[in-house]
C-alpha positions as CSV (number, residue, x, y, z in Angstrom):
1,M,26.1,18.1,26.5
2,T,22.6,18.9,25.3
3,A,20.1,16.1,25.6
4,P,18.4,15.0,22.3
5,A,14.9,16.5,21.8
6,A,12.0,14.3,22.5
7,Q,10.5,12.6,19.5
8,K,7.0,13.9,18.6
9,R,4.1,11.5,18.2
10,V,2.6,11.1,14.7
11,F,-1.1,10.6,14.1
12,L,-3.3,9.7,11.1
13,A,-5.5,12.7,10.3
14,G,-6.9,12.2,6.8
15,R,-7.4,9.4,4.2
16,G,-8.1,9.4,0.5
17,A,-8.6,6.6,-2.1
18,V,-9.3,5.9,-5.7
19,T,-9.5,2.2,-6.4
20,G,-11.1,-0.4,-8.5
21,F,-14.2,0.1,-6.3
22,G,-14.4,3.8,-7.3
23,A,-13.4,7.1,-5.9
24,G,-13.5,7.6,-2.1
25,T,-12.3,5.9,1.1
26,A,-15.8,4.9,2.1
27,P,-16.5,2.8,-1.0
28,F,-13.1,1.2,-0.7
29,L,-13.5,0.1,2.9
30,T,-17.1,-0.9,2.5
31,A,-16.2,-3.2,-0.4
32,L,-13.2,-4.7,1.5
33,F,-15.2,-5.6,4.6
34,A,-18.2,-6.8,2.6
35,G,-15.9,-9.3,0.8
36,H,-16.2,-7.8,-2.7
37,T,-13.5,-7.8,-5.3
38,A,-12.6,-5.2,-8.0
39,I,-10.8,-7.8,-10.1
40,A,-12.7,-8.4,-13.4
41,A,-12.2,-8.9,-17.1
42,R,-9.8,-6.3,-18.5
43,R,-11.5,-3.4,-20.2
44,R,-9.3,-0.3,-20.6
45,T,-6.3,-2.5,-20.8
46,A,-7.9,-5.1,-23.1
47,P,-5.7,-4.2,-26.1
48,F,-2.5,-5.1,-24.2
49,A,-1.1,-8.4,-25.3
50,V,-0.4,-9.9,-21.8
51,P,-1.0,-13.4,-20.4
52,T,-4.0,-12.6,-18.2
53,A,-7.6,-11.9,-18.7
54,V,-8.2,-9.9,-15.5
55,A,-7.1,-6.8,-13.6
56,A,-8.6,-4.4,-11.1
57,E,-9.1,-1.3,-13.2
58,F,-10.9,2.0,-12.3
59,P,-14.6,1.6,-12.9
60,A,-16.0,3.3,-16.1
61,D,-17.7,6.1,-14.2
62,T,-14.6,6.8,-12.2
63,L,-12.4,6.7,-15.3
64,A,-14.8,9.2,-17.0
65,A,-14.6,11.6,-14.1
66,L,-10.8,11.4,-13.9
67,A,-10.2,11.6,-17.6
68,P,-13.3,12.9,-19.5
69,H,-11.7,12.5,-22.9
70,P,-10.0,9.4,-24.2
71,D,-6.9,11.4,-25.2
72,Q,-6.5,12.4,-21.5
73,H,-6.0,8.9,-20.3
74,H,-2.3,9.6,-20.0
75,D,-3.2,11.9,-17.1
76,L,-4.7,9.1,-15.0
77,A,-1.8,8.8,-12.5
78,F,-1.9,12.5,-11.9
79,A,-5.7,12.8,-11.8
80,S,-6.2,9.9,-9.4
81,A,-3.4,11.1,-7.1
82,L,-4.9,14.5,-7.0
83,Q,-8.4,13.1,-6.2
84,A,-7.1,11.0,-3.3
85,A,-4.9,13.8,-2.0
86,R,-7.8,16.3,-1.9
87,E,-10.0,13.8,-0.1
88,A,-7.4,13.2,2.6
89,L,-6.8,16.9,3.0
90,A,-10.5,17.6,3.4
91,E,-10.9,14.9,6.0
92,A,-8.0,16.4,7.9
93,N,-9.4,19.9,7.5
94,L,-6.0,21.1,6.3
95,A,-4.9,23.2,3.4
96,A,-2.2,21.7,1.1
97,A,-0.2,24.9,1.8
98,D,0.3,23.7,5.4
99,T,1.7,20.3,4.4
100,T,4.8,18.8,2.8
101,L,4.3,16.1,0.1
102,V,5.8,12.7,-0.1
103,L,5.0,10.7,-3.3
104,A,5.3,6.9,-3.6
105,S,5.1,5.4,-7.1
106,T,6.9,2.5,-8.8
107,K,7.0,4.1,-12.2
108,G,5.2,7.4,-12.2
109,D,3.8,8.4,-15.6
110,L,4.9,6.0,-18.3
111,T,2.8,7.2,-21.2
112,G,5.6,8.6,-23.2
113,V,7.4,5.3,-23.2
114,L,5.0,3.3,-25.5
115,D,2.2,5.6,-26.5
116,T,1.2,9.2,-26.7
117,G,1.8,11.4,-23.7
118,T,4.7,13.1,-22.1
119,G,5.5,10.7,-19.2
120,L,8.8,9.0,-19.1
121,G,8.6,7.5,-15.7
122,L,10.5,9.8,-13.4
123,P,8.1,9.8,-10.3
124,A,9.8,13.0,-9.1
125,R,8.3,14.8,-12.1
126,L,4.9,13.5,-11.1
127,A,5.5,14.7,-7.5
128,A,6.4,18.2,-8.7
129,R,3.3,18.4,-10.8
130,L,1.1,17.2,-8.0
131,A,2.6,19.6,-5.5
132,K,2.0,22.5,-7.8
133,A,-1.6,21.5,-8.5
134,L,-2.4,21.1,-4.8
135,G,-0.4,24.1,-3.5
136,C,2.0,22.1,-1.4
137,P,5.1,24.3,-0.7
138,T,7.6,21.5,-0.6
139,V,8.2,18.0,-1.8
140,L,9.8,16.2,1.1
141,G,10.6,13.2,-1.0
142,T,9.7,10.9,-3.9
143,V,10.0,7.2,-3.1
144,S,10.3,4.5,-5.7
145,T,11.2,1.3,-3.9
146,A,9.1,-1.1,-5.9
147,C,6.1,-2.6,-4.1
148,A,7.3,-1.4,-0.7
149,S,7.1,2.3,-1.9
150,G,4.0,3.2,0.0
151,L,5.3,2.0,3.4
152,V,8.7,3.5,2.8
153,A,7.2,6.9,1.9
154,T,5.0,6.8,5.1
155,A,8.1,6.0,7.2
156,L,10.0,8.9,5.5
157,A,7.3,11.3,6.4
158,T,7.0,9.9,9.9
159,R,10.7,10.4,10.6
160,H,10.6,14.1,9.6
161,L,7.5,14.7,11.7
162,R,8.9,13.0,14.7
163,A,12.0,15.2,14.5
164,G,10.0,18.3,14.3
165,H,10.9,19.3,10.8
166,H,7.3,19.5,9.8
167,T,3.9,19.5,11.5
168,H,1.8,17.9,8.7
169,A,2.7,15.6,5.8
170,L,0.7,14.4,2.9
171,V,1.7,10.9,1.7
172,V,0.3,9.9,-1.7
173,G,0.9,6.5,-3.4
174,V,-0.2,6.0,-7.0
175,D,0.3,3.6,-9.9
176,V,-2.0,3.0,-12.9
177,L,-2.1,0.1,-15.2
178,H,0.2,0.6,-18.2
179,E,1.3,-1.8,-20.9
180,F,5.0,-1.5,-19.9
181,V,4.3,-2.6,-16.4
182,I,1.8,-5.4,-17.1
183,T,4.1,-6.8,-19.8
184,G,7.0,-6.7,-17.4
185,F,5.2,-8.9,-14.9
186,G,4.2,-11.2,-17.7
187,A,7.8,-11.5,-18.8
188,L,8.6,-12.7,-15.2
189,H,5.9,-15.3,-15.5
190,A,4.3,-13.7,-12.4
191,L,0.9,-12.9,-13.8
192,S,-2.1,-15.0,-12.9
193,P,-4.4,-15.7,-15.9
194,E,-7.3,-15.6,-13.4
195,P,-8.0,-13.7,-10.2
196,C,-5.1,-14.1,-7.8
197,R,-5.4,-16.4,-4.7
198,P,-2.7,-15.3,-2.1
199,F,-1.4,-18.2,0.1
200,D,-3.6,-20.8,-1.6
201,Q,-2.0,-23.9,-3.0
202,K,-3.8,-23.3,-6.4
203,R,-2.3,-19.8,-6.8
204,R,-1.0,-18.9,-10.2
205,G,0.6,-15.5,-9.6
206,V,-0.2,-11.8,-9.2
207,T,-3.3,-9.9,-10.4
208,L,-2.4,-6.2,-11.0
209,G,-4.6,-3.3,-10.0
210,E,-4.5,0.5,-10.3
211,A,-5.1,2.9,-7.5
212,A,-4.2,6.1,-5.7
213,G,-4.1,6.3,-1.9
214,A,-3.4,9.3,0.4
215,L,-2.7,9.8,4.1
216,V,-2.3,13.0,6.0
217,L,0.1,12.6,8.9
218,T,0.3,15.1,11.7
219,T,1.9,15.8,15.1
220,E,-1.3,17.6,16.3
221,A,-3.2,15.0,18.4
222,A,-6.4,17.0,18.1
223,R,-6.6,16.2,14.3
224,S,-6.2,12.4,14.9
225,L,-8.7,10.0,13.4
226,G,-7.9,7.7,16.2
227,G,-4.8,6.2,14.6
228,E,-1.1,6.6,15.5
229,L,2.1,5.5,13.8
230,L,4.0,3.8,16.6
231,G,7.0,2.4,14.8
232,H,8.5,1.5,11.4
233,G,11.3,-0.6,10.2
234,G,13.1,-1.6,7.0
235,A,15.7,-4.0,5.7
236,N,17.1,-5.3,2.4
237,D,17.6,-8.9,1.5
238,A,20.3,-8.0,-1.0
239,C,20.1,-11.5,-2.6
240,H,18.2,-11.2,-5.9
241,V,16.9,-8.5,-8.2
242,T,13.3,-9.7,-8.0
243,G,13.2,-12.6,-5.5
244,P,13.1,-12.4,-1.7
245,D,15.4,-14.1,0.8
246,R,14.0,-17.6,0.9
247,Q,14.0,-17.7,4.7
248,G,12.2,-14.5,5.1
249,Q,15.0,-13.0,7.2
250,G,14.9,-9.5,5.8
251,L,11.1,-9.2,6.4
252,A,11.6,-10.5,10.0
253,L,14.4,-7.9,10.6
254,A,12.1,-5.1,9.3
255,V,9.3,-6.3,11.6
256,R,11.6,-6.5,14.7
257,R,12.9,-3.0,14.0
258,A,9.4,-1.6,13.7
259,L,8.4,-3.3,17.0
260,A,11.6,-2.1,18.7
261,Q,10.8,1.5,17.7
262,A,7.3,1.1,18.9
263,Q,8.6,-0.3,22.2
264,L,6.4,-3.3,21.8
265,E,6.8,-7.1,22.1
266,P,5.3,-9.3,19.3
267,A,2.5,-10.4,21.7
268,A,1.2,-6.8,21.7
269,I,0.2,-7.0,18.0
270,D,-3.5,-7.8,17.5
271,C,-3.6,-8.3,13.7
272,I,-1.4,-8.3,10.6
273,H,-2.1,-6.9,7.2
274,V,0.2,-9.1,5.1
275,H,1.7,-8.3,1.7
276,G,0.2,-11.4,0.1
277,T,1.0,-11.1,-3.7
278,A,0.0,-14.7,-4.6
279,T,3.4,-15.6,-5.9
280,L,4.9,-18.8,-4.5
281,A,8.2,-17.0,-3.5
282,N,6.4,-14.1,-1.7
283,D,3.8,-16.1,0.1
284,T,6.2,-18.8,1.3
285,T,8.9,-16.4,2.5
286,E,6.5,-13.9,4.0
287,A,5.0,-16.7,6.1
288,L,8.4,-17.9,7.3
289,G,9.5,-14.4,8.2
290,L,6.4,-13.5,10.2
291,V,6.4,-16.9,12.0
292,S,10.1,-16.5,12.9
293,V,9.1,-13.3,14.8
294,F,5.7,-14.3,16.3
295,G,5.6,-18.1,16.4
296,P,1.9,-18.6,16.0
297,T,0.8,-15.2,14.6
298,P,-2.2,-13.0,15.4
299,P,-5.0,-13.0,12.8
300,A,-3.5,-12.1,9.4
301,F,-5.3,-10.8,6.4
302,G,-4.5,-9.4,2.9
303,T,-6.5,-7.5,0.4
304,K,-4.8,-7.9,-3.0
305,A,-7.3,-10.5,-4.0
306,Q,-9.8,-7.6,-3.8
307,T,-7.9,-4.6,-5.1
308,G,-5.3,-6.3,-7.2
309,H,-1.7,-5.5,-6.5
310,T,-1.6,-1.7,-6.7
311,L,2.2,-1.4,-6.5
312,G,3.2,2.1,-5.3
313,A,-0.3,2.7,-3.8
314,A,-0.5,-0.6,-2.0
315,G,1.2,0.3,1.2
316,V,-0.8,3.5,1.7
317,L,-4.2,1.8,0.9
318,E,-3.4,-1.2,3.1
319,T,-2.4,1.0,6.0
320,I,-5.9,2.6,5.7
321,A,-7.4,-0.9,5.7
322,L,-5.4,-2.0,8.8
323,L,-6.5,1.1,10.7
324,A,-10.1,0.3,9.7
325,A,-9.8,-3.3,11.0
326,L,-8.5,-2.1,14.3
327,Q,-11.3,0.5,14.7
328,R,-13.9,-2.0,13.7
329,G,-12.4,-4.7,15.9
330,R,-12.8,-7.1,12.9
331,V,-10.7,-8.3,10.1
332,P,-12.0,-9.4,6.6
333,E,-11.4,-12.8,5.2
334,N,-8.6,-13.6,2.8
335,Q,-10.4,-13.8,-0.6
336,G,-9.7,-16.9,-2.7
337,L,-8.0,-18.8,0.1
338,E,-9.2,-22.4,0.3
339,T,-6.2,-24.5,1.2
340,S,-3.0,-22.7,2.5
341,D,0.3,-24.2,1.6
342,V,2.5,-21.9,3.7
343,D,3.6,-22.3,7.3
344,P,0.5,-23.2,9.3
345,H,1.5,-20.9,12.2
346,L,0.5,-17.9,10.0
347,D,-3.1,-17.5,11.1
348,L,-4.7,-16.6,7.8
349,V,-8.3,-15.5,8.4
350,R,-10.7,-17.7,6.4
351,S,-13.9,-15.8,7.3
352,P,-14.5,-12.4,8.8
353,R,-13.3,-12.5,12.4
354,N,-13.9,-10.3,15.4
355,L,-10.7,-9.4,17.3
356,P,-10.6,-10.1,21.0
357,R,-8.3,-7.1,21.3
358,A,-7.8,-4.3,18.7
359,R,-5.2,-1.9,19.9
360,T,-2.2,-2.4,17.6
361,G,-1.6,-3.8,14.1
362,L,1.3,-4.5,11.8
363,K,1.5,-3.8,8.1
364,V,4.3,-5.4,6.0
365,A,5.4,-5.0,2.4
366,S,8.1,-6.3,0.2
367,G,9.5,-5.1,-3.1
368,F,11.8,-6.1,-6.0
369,G,15.5,-5.6,-5.1
370,G,14.9,-7.2,-1.7
371,V,13.2,-4.2,-0.1
372,Q,11.3,-5.0,3.1
373,A,9.2,-2.6,5.2
374,A,7.0,-2.8,8.3
375,L,4.8,-0.3,10.1
376,V,3.1,-0.6,13.5
377,V,-0.2,1.3,13.8
378,G,-2.1,1.9,17.1
379,T,-5.5,3.1,18.1
């Protein structure tokens, strides 16, 4: 009987970002660790009749660069994804022709649903267009698992790289603010009328943002930026179309599976990037799930009070933020958090904190339909 082939190691080789802070990974990380927020009064989306005054939109100069003419705004998802992908490929010093593409998006391009444009959702159509523009020879997969899409897409790429199916993969997560999506969150009474405050007792719901994030993954250690994907795990609560399991058991299962694949005990995790959407259901159950695995947790931080909830892009961008925290040995504060009303054993960082040890971190994400995902990153 032939022994199974050894699994290859997977490294982070390139990063790209277009966020409410502008184009580029450097502005994104600088703003996060300086405690800035991109959430402001709605501008491009101001005509949308939705119950919130704020969002984290692309800045005017970034918007102009991505879509120089107003009638091109329907191309924002494609243009921002292309920008982030090119930045990640350049940092990895790779040609797109040497990679396979995985796209994460909750809705793709929706412009044809309510206004002018050709988009009718279908993230796979956006993936095909992006692959053609970049010159990627294959699309490994298109992932649309609600707000966990970015982490699930990263896990999909990692599995194929570990198995030796590919040497390099480009993971792109993207969603832009569209009336259909914002109205949907409003119909769920999930939108905060003011900037969101994850885990705070005065929270009033989610603040949405738009962004594109990209990661180049590789099995070639020489290309590593100093980060490695050590393990990933997933689960599904299967209890409600939009709400999570009230005990956080699905999230806890995903975390345990990620730790098991990484061959690590909970005590080996040095910090956690939480999902932290600022809804009562998410914040409460996320805290319960994490505490059930760790007991008192390592320092935990989230960034949606700075970027807004960027949906399909969130998992990719927040993995970039987690790696940066490990490499800096420091985690940023949880913006808007004054008085936590979740399990106190979740160690939510109130001011920037140096890490006594910064070797491994955990990123978690949850999505509608009960999707739960976890990723362990090492340096």
